[in-house]
RODO-2510 file (C-alpha; in nm, 4 decimals, decimal comma):
residues 400
     n   res          X          Y          Z
     1     m    -1,5981     2,0802    -3,3849
     2     g    -1,8707     2,1662    -3,1305
     3     a    -1,8110     2,3405    -2,8013
     4     v    -1,8411     2,0191    -2,5976
     5     a    -1,6007     1,8350    -2,8272
     6     e    -1,3536     2,1218    -2,8049
     7     i    -1,3649     2,1107    -2,4250
     8     e    -1,3148     1,7341    -2,4240
     9     a    -1,0256     1,7617    -2,6694
    10     a    -0,8641     2,0263    -2,4496
    11     e    -0,9049     1,8035    -2,1428
    12     v    -0,7490     1,5060    -2,3198
    13     a    -0,4545     1,7203    -2,4314
    14     s    -0,4111     1,8460    -2,0754
    15     w    -0,4113     1,4954    -1,9315
    16     r    -0,1718     1,3741    -2,1991
    17     d     0,0644     1,6548    -2,1016
    18     r     0,0381     1,5600    -1,7360
    19     l     0,1063     1,1956    -1,8186
    20     g     0,4138     1,3123    -2,0067
    21     e     0,5270     1,5146    -1,7064
    22     w     0,4639     1,2213    -1,4754
    23     f     0,6618     0,9830    -1,6954
    24     g     0,9363     1,2439    -1,7057
    25     l     0,9975     1,1731    -1,3364
    26     i     1,1356     0,8293    -1,4251
    27     a     1,2407     0,8671    -1,7896
    28     d     1,6114     0,9007    -1,7051
    29     d     1,6018     0,5708    -1,5152
    30     f     1,5660     0,3919    -1,8508
    31     f     1,9116     0,4426    -1,9942
    32     r     1,8486     0,3369    -2,3555
    33     l     1,6064     0,5260    -2,5766
    34     e     1,4409     0,2005    -2,6837
    35     t     1,3893     0,0894    -2,3231
    36     r     1,2471     0,4303    -2,2378
    37     r     0,9982     0,4002    -2,5245
    38     h     0,8914     0,0537    -2,4079
    39     a     0,8481     0,1838    -2,0532
    40     r     0,6200     0,4607    -2,1770
    41     e     0,4216     0,2080    -2,3811
    42     y     0,3873    -0,0249    -2,0831
    43     l     0,2723     0,2526    -1,8536
    44     t     0,0240     0,3731    -2,1161
    45     a    -0,1236     0,0231    -2,1509
    46     l    -0,1580    -0,0101    -1,7731
    47     l    -0,3638     0,3094    -1,7701
    48     a    -0,5777     0,2082    -2,0678
    49     p    -0,8905    -0,0130    -2,0419
    50     v    -0,7100    -0,3326    -2,1434
    51     e    -0,9109    -0,6273    -2,0113
    52     r    -0,6157    -0,8321    -1,8809
    53     k    -0,2886    -0,6451    -1,8529
    54     n    -0,0608    -0,9383    -1,9286
    55     g     0,2145    -0,9681    -2,1898
    56     w    -0,0092    -1,0575    -2,4854
    57     q    -0,2761    -0,7944    -2,4298
    58     i    -0,0284    -0,5186    -2,3444
    59     a     0,1646    -0,6034    -2,6602
    60     e    -0,1524    -0,5898    -2,8717
    61     a    -0,2571    -0,2616    -2,7087
    62     v     0,0662    -0,0856    -2,8035
    63     g     0,0853    -0,2351    -3,1524
    64     h     0,3218    -0,5327    -3,1211
    65     a     0,2285    -0,8561    -3,2974
    66     r     0,3834    -1,0723    -3,0250
    67     p     0,4646    -1,0262    -2,6537
    68     d     0,8401    -1,0780    -2,7010
    69     t     0,9228    -0,7073    -2,6687
    70     v     0,7129    -0,6734    -2,3542
    71     q     0,8690    -0,9852    -2,2010
    72     n     1,2197    -0,8647    -2,2809
    73     f     1,1412    -0,5272    -2,1217
    74     l     1,0326    -0,6994    -1,8003
    75     m     1,3029    -0,9668    -1,7894
    76     r     1,6243    -0,8524    -1,9541
    77     a     1,6244    -0,4782    -2,0310
    78     l     1,8634    -0,2643    -1,8270
    79     w     1,6707    -0,0703    -1,5630
    80     d     1,6244    -0,0720    -1,1869
    81     a     1,2715    -0,1032    -1,0462
    82     d     1,3897     0,0279    -0,7086
    83     l     1,4920     0,3600    -0,8657
    84     v     1,1425     0,3912    -1,0141
    85     r     0,9941     0,3085    -0,6733
    86     d     1,2032     0,5817    -0,5103
    87     r     1,0902     0,8454    -0,7624
    88     l     0,7321     0,7297    -0,7140
    89     a     0,7489     0,7607    -0,3350
    90     q     0,8940     1,1099    -0,3552
    91     a     0,6328     1,2293    -0,6050
    92     v     0,3496     1,0891    -0,3922
    93     s     0,4975     1,2490    -0,0807
    94     e     0,5133     1,5908    -0,2459
    95     t     0,1472     1,5657    -0,3501
    96     i    -0,0328     1,3997    -0,0599
    97     g     0,2296     1,3732     0,2153
    98     g     0,2678     1,5853     0,5271
    99     a     0,2736     1,5679     0,9053
   100     d    -0,0907     1,4542     0,9036
   101     a    -0,0286     1,1747     0,6506
   102     v    -0,0320     0,8110     0,7598
   103     l     0,1955     0,5354     0,6358
   104     v    -0,0167     0,2204     0,6304
   105     v     0,1429    -0,1238     0,5974
   106     d    -0,0453    -0,4391     0,5018
   107     d    -0,0194    -0,7425     0,2774
   108     t    -0,2369    -0,8763     0,0003
   109     g    -0,2483    -1,1893    -0,2098
   110     f    -0,2232    -1,2333    -0,5859
   111     l    -0,4035    -1,5538    -0,6837
   112     k    -0,1934    -1,7599    -0,9262
   113     q    -0,2067    -2,1026    -1,0891
   114     g     0,0861    -2,3439    -1,0948
   115     r     0,3931    -2,3597    -0,8713
   116     y     0,6677    -2,1883    -1,0691
   117     s     0,5890    -1,8187    -1,0195
   118     v     0,8305    -1,6830    -0,7614
   119     g     0,6979    -1,7093    -0,4059
   120     v     0,3766    -1,8905    -0,4969
   121     q     0,2358    -2,1643    -0,2751
   122     r    -0,0892    -2,2609    -0,1056
   123     q    -0,1285    -2,0160     0,1845
   124     y    -0,3984    -1,8068     0,3460
   125     t    -0,4835    -1,4775     0,1806
   126     g    -0,7461    -1,2202     0,2659
   127     t    -0,7957    -1,1705    -0,1083
   128     s    -1,0064    -1,4877    -0,1231
   129     g    -1,0572    -1,5323     0,2512
   130     k    -0,9148    -1,8863     0,2479
   131     v    -0,6056    -2,0931     0,1759
   132     d    -0,5302    -2,0520    -0,1934
   133     n    -0,2497    -2,0875    -0,4439
   134     c    -0,1094    -1,7377    -0,4373
   135     q     0,1772    -1,4990    -0,3848
   136     i     0,1770    -1,2744    -0,0763
   137     e     0,3107    -0,9213    -0,0984
   138     v     0,3763    -0,6626     0,1730
   139     f     0,2957    -0,3032     0,0744
   140     a     0,3167     0,0442     0,2230
   141     a     0,0716     0,3180     0,1265
   142     l     0,0687     0,6891     0,2031
   143     v    -0,2803     0,8043     0,3040
   144     s    -0,4017     1,1560     0,3832
   145     a    -0,7025     1,3781     0,3256
   146     r    -0,5380     1,4699    -0,0073
   147     g    -0,5313     1,1172    -0,1481
   148     r    -0,3735     0,7738    -0,1181
   149     a    -0,1152     0,5729    -0,3118
   150     l     0,1144     0,2730    -0,2726
   151     v     0,4778     0,3716    -0,2185
   152     d     0,6657     0,0462    -0,1491
   153     r     0,6384    -0,3274    -0,2054
   154     e     0,8158    -0,6498    -0,1128
   155     l     0,7418    -1,0032    -0,2277
   156     y     0,7129    -1,2432     0,0643
   157     l     0,9068    -1,5699     0,0290
   158     p     0,7503    -1,8510     0,2337
   159     a     0,9570    -2,1220     0,4016
   160     s     0,8980    -2,3668     0,1163
   161     w     1,0875    -2,1314    -0,1134
   162     v     1,3596    -2,0171     0,1245
   163     g     1,4363    -2,3826     0,1990
   164     d     1,4803    -2,4620    -0,1731
   165     p     1,7715    -2,2475    -0,3011
   166     d     1,7750    -2,4148    -0,6428
   167     r     1,4097    -2,3288    -0,6986
   168     c     1,4792    -1,9707    -0,5906
   169     r     1,7735    -1,9366    -0,8269
   170     r     1,5661    -2,0645    -1,1181
   171     a     1,3171    -1,7872    -1,0384
   172     g     1,5958    -1,5297    -1,0249
   173     v     1,5832    -1,4583    -0,6507
   174     p     1,8999    -1,2567    -0,5729
   175     e     2,1708    -1,4222    -0,3631
   176     a     2,1498    -1,1333    -0,1163
   177     r     1,7862    -1,2182    -0,0542
   178     l     1,8649    -1,5871    -0,0115
   179     d     2,1318    -1,4982     0,2456
   180     q     1,8614    -1,3356     0,4617
   181     g     1,6854    -1,6682     0,5085
   182     l     1,3230    -1,6712     0,6241
   183     v     1,2057    -1,3123     0,6660
   184     t     0,8776    -1,2386     0,8424
   185     k     0,6149    -0,9986     0,7138
   186     p     0,6498    -0,7683     1,0193
   187     s     1,0283    -0,7445     0,9700
   188     t     0,9671    -0,6579     0,6047
   189     a     0,7311    -0,3808     0,7135
   190     r     0,9881    -0,2461     0,9609
   191     r     1,2472    -0,2299     0,6849
   192     m     1,0032    -0,0421     0,4597
   193     i     0,9144     0,2108     0,7285
   194     a     1,2799     0,2791     0,8084
   195     r     1,3724     0,3187     0,4416
   196     l     1,0843     0,5554     0,3687
   197     r     1,1581     0,7585     0,6822
   198     d     1,5278     0,7875     0,5899
   199     a     1,4266     0,8931     0,2372
   200     g     1,2341     1,1858     0,3855
   201     l     0,8872     1,0644     0,2929
   202     g     0,6222     1,2963     0,4361
   203     f     0,4275     1,1109     0,7051
   204     g     0,3662     1,1615     1,0749
   205     w     0,1936     0,8364     1,1664
   206     v     0,2018     0,4623     1,1048
   207     a    -0,1073     0,2389     1,1065
   208     a    -0,1404    -0,1363     1,0593
   209     d    -0,3592    -0,4338     1,1439
   210     s    -0,2897    -0,6822     1,4221
   211     a    -0,0562    -0,8986     1,2112
   212     y     0,1928    -0,6105     1,2283
   213     g     0,0731    -0,4173     1,5335
   214     s     0,1070    -0,7146     1,7679
   215     d     0,4764    -0,7444     1,6807
   216     h     0,6683    -0,5878     1,9716
   217     l     0,9801    -0,5270     1,7592
   218     t     0,7753    -0,3105     1,5228
   219     r     0,6368    -0,1052     1,8116
   220     r     0,9794    -0,0668     1,9685
   221     a     1,1367     0,0469     1,6413
   222     l     0,8642     0,3085     1,5903
   223     e     0,8949     0,4389     1,9448
   224     e     1,2730     0,4610     1,9251
   225     a     1,2360     0,6646     1,6051
   226     r     0,9629     0,8821     1,7681
   227     i     0,7114     0,7841     1,5024
   228     s     0,3529     0,8022     1,6287
   229     y     0,1346     0,4998     1,5656
   230     v    -0,2147     0,3550     1,5958
   231     l    -0,1753    -0,0212     1,5641
   232     e    -0,4473    -0,2812     1,5873
   233     m    -0,3834    -0,5501     1,8478
   234     k    -0,4937    -0,9073     1,8949
   235     s    -0,7442    -0,9367     2,1806
   236     s    -0,4851    -1,1363     2,3772
   237     q    -0,2207    -0,8625     2,3570
   238     a    -0,0737    -0,7975     2,7042
   239     v    -0,0538    -0,4375     2,8286
   240     a     0,0271    -0,2967     3,1733
   241     d    -0,2579    -0,1621     3,3857
   242     a    -0,2377     0,1182     3,6459
   243     e    -0,0777    -0,1214     3,8999
   244     g     0,1812    -0,2342     3,6456
   245     r     0,0241    -0,5782     3,6026
   246     k     0,0209    -0,7371     3,2583
   247     r    -0,3358    -0,7701     3,1378
   248     e    -0,4903    -0,8845     2,8116
   249     i    -0,6119    -0,5760     2,6294
   250     a    -0,9595    -0,7271     2,5813
   251     n    -0,9970    -0,7777     2,9581
   252     l    -0,8717    -0,4275     3,0282
   253     i    -1,1233    -0,2746     2,7880
   254     a    -1,4036    -0,4906     2,9292
   255     e    -1,3633    -0,3044     3,2601
   256     a    -1,4198     0,0365     3,0989
   257     p    -1,7315     0,2028     3,2434
   258     a    -2,0280     0,2708     3,0159
   259     a    -1,9529     0,6438     3,0321
   260     a    -1,6129     0,5805     2,8710
   261     w    -1,7769     0,4816     2,5414
   262     t    -1,8593     0,7579     2,2911
   263     r    -2,0228     0,7207     1,9497
   264     l    -1,8061     0,8899     1,6876
   265     s    -1,7432     0,8615     1,3139
   266     q    -1,4257     0,6947     1,1906
   267     g    -1,4648     0,8792     0,8618
   268     d    -1,6924     0,8727     0,5607
   269     g    -1,7584     0,5471     0,3806
   270     e    -1,9579     0,4608     0,0704
   271     r    -2,2800     0,4822     0,2714
   272     g    -2,1937     0,7888     0,4768
   273     p    -2,0192     0,8275     0,8140
   274     r    -1,8801     0,5048     0,9603
   275     e    -1,9973     0,5380     1,3189
   276     y    -1,8721     0,3205     1,6043
   277     d    -1,8608     0,3338     1,9821
   278     w    -1,5116     0,4243     2,1049
   279     a    -1,3332     0,3971     2,4392
   280     w    -0,9891     0,5448     2,5056
   281     g    -0,7617     0,5273     2,8084
   282     l    -0,4071     0,6387     2,8872
   283     l    -0,1614     0,3731     2,9987
   284     p     0,0905     0,4222     3,2803
   285     p     0,4351     0,5344     3,1584
   286     g     0,6030     0,1968     3,2037
   287     g     0,9247     0,0950     3,0301
   288     e     1,1319     0,3349     2,8241
   289     l     0,9009     0,6113     2,7043
   290     r     1,0158     0,9023     2,4917
   291     t     0,9776     1,2451     2,6507
   292     g     0,6545     1,4153     2,5428
   293     f     0,4899     1,0902     2,4292
   294     v     0,2261     0,8691     2,5892
   295     r     0,0888     0,5230     2,5244
   296     s    -0,2828     0,4576     2,5257
   297     v    -0,5404     0,1936     2,4397
   298     l    -0,8256     0,2563     2,1997
   299     a    -1,1230     0,0276     2,1384
   300     r    -1,3760     0,0381     1,8536
   301     r    -1,7088    -0,1379     1,9111
   302     s    -1,9774    -0,2017     1,6524
   303     n    -2,2967    -0,0128     1,7305
   304     t    -2,5005    -0,3115     1,6080
   305     d    -2,2972    -0,5985     1,7565
   306     p    -2,1481    -0,5230     2,1003
   307     d    -1,9274    -0,8329     2,0793
   308     d    -1,7521    -0,6979     1,7674
   309     i    -1,4632    -0,5009     1,9182
   310     a    -1,1303    -0,3999     1,7634
   311     y    -0,8388    -0,3077     1,9904
   312     f    -0,5604    -0,0582     1,9240
   313     l    -0,2403     0,0402     2,0987
   314     c    -0,1371     0,4018     2,0412
   315     f     0,1873     0,5947     2,0825
   316     a     0,1611     0,9683     2,0234
   317     p     0,2521     1,3142     2,1611
   318     d     0,0885     1,3807     2,4974
   319     d    -0,1391     1,6512     2,3531
   320     t    -0,2989     1,4150     2,0978
   321     s    -0,6762     1,3960     2,1238
   322     k    -0,9055     1,0944     2,1087
   323     q    -1,0540     1,2283     1,7844
   324     q    -0,7083     1,2422     1,6239
   325     l    -0,6379     0,8806     1,7149
   326     i    -0,9752     0,7716     1,5768
   327     r    -0,8963     0,9530     1,2522
   328     i    -0,5641     0,7695     1,2239
   329     a    -0,7312     0,4352     1,2957
   330     g    -0,9764     0,5120     1,0153
   331     t    -0,7047     0,5660     0,7541
   332     r    -0,6163     0,1972     0,7466
   333     w    -0,8937     0,1261     0,4960
   334     g    -0,6975     0,3441     0,2507
   335     i    -0,4478     0,0719     0,1662
   336     e    -0,7288    -0,1779     0,0995
   337     t    -0,8763     0,0724    -0,1448
   338     c    -0,5346     0,1077    -0,3065
   339     f    -0,5180    -0,2695    -0,3531
   340     t    -0,8620    -0,2766    -0,5154
   341     e    -0,7872     0,0194    -0,7427
   342     a    -0,4360    -0,0873    -0,8438
   343     k    -0,5561    -0,4384    -0,9284
   344     g    -0,8784    -0,3331    -1,1000
   345     q    -0,7658    -0,0161    -1,2783
   346     c    -0,3952    -0,0790    -1,3421
   347     g    -0,3683    -0,4588    -1,3609
   348     m    -0,1274    -0,4932    -1,0700
   349     d    -0,2128    -0,8648    -1,0375
   350     h    -0,2746    -0,9381    -1,4061
   351     y     0,0827    -1,0370    -1,4893
   352     q     0,1934    -1,3792    -1,6127
   353     v     0,5585    -1,3463    -1,5115
   354     r     0,7466    -1,6010    -1,3051
   355     t     1,0775    -1,4406    -1,2096
   356     w     1,1766    -1,2088    -0,9262
   357     t     1,2921    -0,9255    -1,1536
   358     s     0,9845    -0,9356    -1,3767
   359     w     0,7522    -0,9365    -1,0750
   360     y     0,9120    -0,6290    -0,9219
   361     r     0,9123    -0,4444    -1,2541
   362     h     0,5481    -0,5080    -1,3367
   363     v     0,4206    -0,4346    -0,9859
   364     t     0,6291    -0,1166    -0,9572
   365     l     0,4980     0,0214    -1,2860
   366     a     0,1412    -0,0706    -1,1874
   367     m     0,1953     0,1201    -0,8609
   368     f     0,3300     0,4104    -1,0642
   369     a     0,0242     0,4093    -1,2900
   370     h    -0,2098     0,3984    -0,9903
   371     a    -0,0211     0,6803    -0,8169
   372     f    -0,0507     0,8882    -1,1341
   373     l    -0,4282     0,8486    -1,1231
   374     q    -0,4487     0,9237    -0,7518
   375     t    -0,2180     1,2243    -0,7429
   376     t    -0,3893     1,3644    -1,0511
   377     a    -0,7283     1,3139    -0,8888
   378     a    -0,6003     1,4914    -0,5766
   379     t    -0,5519     1,8094    -0,7804
   380     n    -0,8559     1,7610    -1,0054
   381     p    -1,1674     1,9531    -0,8964
   382     k    -1,3887     1,7074    -1,0881
   383     g    -1,2732     1,4154    -0,8743
   384     a    -1,1099     1,0786    -0,9178
   385     a    -1,3593     0,9285    -1,1645
   386     d    -1,3023     1,2072    -1,4170
   387     a    -0,9284     1,1835    -1,3573
   388     i    -0,9271     0,8159    -1,4477
   389     d    -1,1522     0,8645    -1,7500
   390     s    -0,9461     1,1546    -1,8841
   391     a    -0,6180     0,9721    -1,8274
   392     r    -0,7456     0,6743    -2,0247
   393     r    -0,8781     0,8895    -2,3089
   394     s    -0,5421     1,0631    -2,3256
   395     s    -0,3511     0,7359    -2,3573
   396     g    -0,3205     0,7683    -2,7324
   397     i    -0,4893     0,4315    -2,7903
   398     c    -0,8166     0,4185    -2,9807
   399     w    -1,0692     0,1764    -2,8361
   400     a    -1,3775     0,0416    -3,0070
***
């Protein structure tokens, strides 16, 4: 064996060991030895370059002639996807969490055919940019300078499903979920944030787009818990000016003098620094405001199209700088990258399952696989690309 081959073999062995350690975090959550073996196989296939990570192709990848074993593992085997999610969140927090980390909430769509997969209907999704037959899922991701990974997930049930209990029961929706009735996406996000905070997840900030940021209950819950935020607002969002009058945030920002705008980078993108013009102003301390905190407005304007302006409402300690708030606003792209990576690299949306339990199990393990890649890359001096390549070569599957 040549020197290069020896180095590569050593790297593969190292990554295989790390995959074993990572799986060890959740191994005890699969009570039967057989179920534990199937879980390891499933996770391995999600990390391997399988074209479509559905039941048939995962079964073929791990050496099963038919998908029955894989389907049984997702539908009927005894294990709790929420326990796996909790271990995942803690492991991610220990690797990339901290006071500077941001919890980002957002939703994404999984395009699906037919009408029997749980939660599916024709609805708008940013995945395709139009109304499509799809499922909508709310996610939370932890994002910091050390990496990014998804840490929670909830399947959104639209009104057409909540209003049809028989259809829900056929898809295995739990009675407890049916008792909640129609649950909004912002309320789902609030529940996630509270659960992750109570679990001790390491984050100091919350960021979200206007679908969540414009929800006053979300802002109130964060302020009551003293959780700092940078939340995008709709242009029509009402805020109080210096005289205490309610003004639309877009009109308030329009009155900012030219000197208030500063060109700064929101962070590095694929083509270098993402520069925008920024304006920031403190709001009067109206309403109940926690001691030591202030509210402010932040605006981001395109440096090529002055009419392209994004608006943010901020709640943070009174010594927080404009640059810090801009950095937090810039972390929101991290969850979009997580969606792209988890779908493309780990098959998060490749499933062909229809039931509630199977959906949560597949998506949770895909999140786990993605977090393995990201947390490994965070400690890998060669970077994420080598981390992914090494993890796949260490999967134990030989590919032509």
